[in-house]
C-alpha atoms as one frame of an Amber mdcrd trajectory, in Angstrom:
protein
  84.220  91.807  87.434  86.533  93.973  89.505  86.852  94.891  93.136  84.118
  97.480  92.809  81.550  94.699  92.326  82.158  92.947  95.669  79.062  94.256
  97.436  77.867  93.787 100.998  77.651  89.955 100.942  81.218  89.719  99.644
  82.495  92.050 102.345  80.741  90.013 105.027  82.313  86.807 103.705  85.768
  88.435 103.668  85.274  89.651 107.242  84.160  86.211 108.457  87.072  84.433
 106.752  89.517  86.985 108.186  88.014  86.532 111.636  88.356  82.749 111.358
  91.966  82.916 110.134  93.349  85.537 112.517  90.961  85.405 115.457  89.335
  88.295 117.273  92.460  89.182 119.277  94.621  89.839 116.205  92.102  91.922
 114.234  92.766  95.228 116.081  96.509  94.832 115.487  95.955  94.083 111.813
  93.576  97.041 111.486  96.050  99.405 113.157  98.885  98.219 110.926  96.693
  98.618 107.848  95.695 102.128 108.927  99.317 103.165 109.485 100.319 101.742
 106.113  97.469 103.547 104.364  98.327 106.811 106.119 101.991 106.521 105.144
 101.028 105.747 101.538  98.787 108.836 101.369 101.545 111.004 102.855 104.090
 109.686 100.340 101.702 110.196  97.439 100.991 113.799  98.449 104.731 114.442
  98.813 105.338 113.092  95.307 102.570 115.271  93.893 103.882 118.391  95.636
 107.454 117.616  94.538 106.250 117.235  90.945 104.363 120.549  91.058 107.416
 122.276  92.572 109.576 120.883  89.767 107.109 122.127  87.141 107.095 125.599
  88.726 110.903 125.683  88.663 110.920 124.669  84.998 108.411 127.433  84.167
 110.488 129.993  86.033 113.732 128.944  84.357 112.141 128.975  80.887 110.878
 132.548  81.390 114.389 133.843  82.177
């Protein structure tokens, strides 16, 4: 039973518990911080993938010479 089996009722419970713990005034700040973190993670992951593909291209070029 992984995270993919949470479902709508589970998400509602998580939202209610989060609302109780942090309050309605903190939720926008937490959401913004989470969004920035997710965006930075995606950017870093795409940079790693592009760096890896660049390295593979350089290896192919050097092996052909």
